[in-house]
C-alpha positions as CSV (number, residue, x, y, z in Angstrom):
1,X,156.5,119.2,114.9
2,X,153.3,118.1,114.7
3,X,150.2,120.4,113.9
4,X,147.0,120.0,116.2
5,X,143.5,121.2,115.5
6,X,140.2,121.3,118.3
7,X,136.8,120.9,117.2
8,X,133.4,120.3,118.0
9,X,133.0,123.1,120.9
10,X,129.9,124.7,120.5
11,X,127.1,125.8,123.0
12,X,125.2,123.9,125.5
13,X,122.8,123.8,128.4
14,X,123.8,122.5,132.0
15,X,123.6,119.2,132.1
16,X,124.5,118.2,128.1
17,X,127.2,116.4,126.5
18,X,130.1,117.8,123.8
19,X,132.8,115.5,122.1
20,X,135.5,117.1,121.2
21,X,137.6,116.2,118.8
22,X,141.6,117.1,117.5
23,X,143.5,116.0,114.3
24,X,147.0,115.8,114.7
25,X,149.5,116.1,111.4
26,X,153.2,115.9,111.0
27,X,155.6,114.2,113.2
28,X,154.3,112.0,115.5
29,X,156.1,110.0,118.3
30,X,156.6,106.1,118.7
31,X,155.7,106.2,122.4
32,X,153.4,109.2,122.5
33,X,151.1,111.1,125.4
34,X,148.4,113.3,123.6
35,X,145.9,114.9,126.3
36,X,143.2,117.9,126.8
37,X,144.0,121.2,128.5
38,X,141.5,124.4,129.1
39,X,141.5,127.9,129.9
40,X,139.1,129.8,131.1
41,X,138.5,133.2,130.9
42,X,141.1,135.0,133.2
43,X,142.6,132.1,134.0
44,X,145.7,130.0,133.5
45,X,146.1,126.8,131.4
46,X,144.5,124.0,133.6
47,X,145.6,119.6,132.6
48,X,142.1,118.0,132.0
49,X,143.3,114.8,130.4
50,X,145.9,112.5,129.0
51,X,146.4,108.7,127.1
52,X,149.4,107.4,127.0
53,X,150.4,104.9,123.7
54,X,149.9,102.1,126.1
55,X,146.0,103.4,126.5
56,X,147.1,104.4,130.3
57,X,144.6,107.5,130.8
58,X,144.5,110.6,133.8
59,X,142.5,113.1,134.4
60,X,142.1,115.8,136.6
61,X,139.9,115.0,139.7
62,X,137.1,118.1,138.8
63,X,136.3,115.8,135.5
64,X,137.3,112.2,136.1
65,X,134.0,110.8,136.8
66,X,132.2,113.0,133.6
67,X,134.9,113.1,130.9
68,X,136.4,110.5,129.0
69,X,139.4,110.5,126.3
70,X,139.5,108.0,123.7
71,X,142.0,108.3,120.4
72,X,141.0,106.9,116.8
73,X,145.0,105.6,115.7
74,X,144.1,105.3,112.4
75,X,142.5,108.7,111.9
76,X,144.9,110.1,114.0
77,X,142.6,111.7,116.1
78,X,142.1,112.2,120.0
79,X,138.2,112.8,121.9
80,X,137.2,114.9,124.7
81,X,133.9,113.4,125.7
82,X,132.1,115.4,127.9
83,X,129.1,114.5,130.1
84,X,127.1,116.4,132.3
85,X,129.0,119.5,131.6
86,X,128.9,122.4,134.5
87,X,129.2,125.8,133.6
88,X,132.7,125.7,135.5
89,X,133.4,123.8,132.5
90,X,133.3,126.8,130.0
91,X,136.9,127.1,128.6
92,X,138.5,126.9,125.0
93,X,139.6,123.9,125.2
94,X,143.6,122.4,123.2
95,X,144.6,119.0,123.0
96,X,148.5,118.7,123.0
97,X,151.2,116.1,122.1
98,X,154.3,114.9,123.8
99,X,156.9,111.9,123.7
100,X,157.2,109.5,127.1
101,X,159.6,111.6,129.2
102,X,159.5,114.6,127.6
103,X,157.7,118.1,127.8
104,X,154.2,118.9,126.0
105,X,154.8,120.8,123.2
106,X,155.1,124.4,122.9
107,X,153.1,125.6,120.0
108,X,149.4,125.3,120.9
109,X,146.4,125.5,118.2
110,X,143.9,128.2,118.1
111,X,141.4,125.8,120.5
112,X,137.9,125.2,120.3
113,X,135.2,127.1,122.8
114,X,132.6,125.2,125.3
115,X,130.3,127.2,126.9
116,X,128.1,126.2,129.1
117,X,125.2,128.0,130.3
118,X,122.3,127.3,132.7
């Protein structure tokens, strides 16, 4: 079982930047995938980005040219660098993990709030 703690959210003006962090502890996998999701008020949870053990990255189209997912293996941490933020990016952001070929963990943390103002 992996415990995930998100941090780094806050209030930022449109066009600004934030970097989110996700610290992982507990059980890990040899070939894992880490990802970021978000949920806006009244909306379902949406996939944002992922990074695999091999370094492969995937992004939802709406953030592809603005967000970057990365890892810090020594710190057991993943990051989401968010640039050129828009009001549509306002949401609670969550991280998650899965083993290659498996589903995402059903256990979600508290997330971190990102609010983009105009």
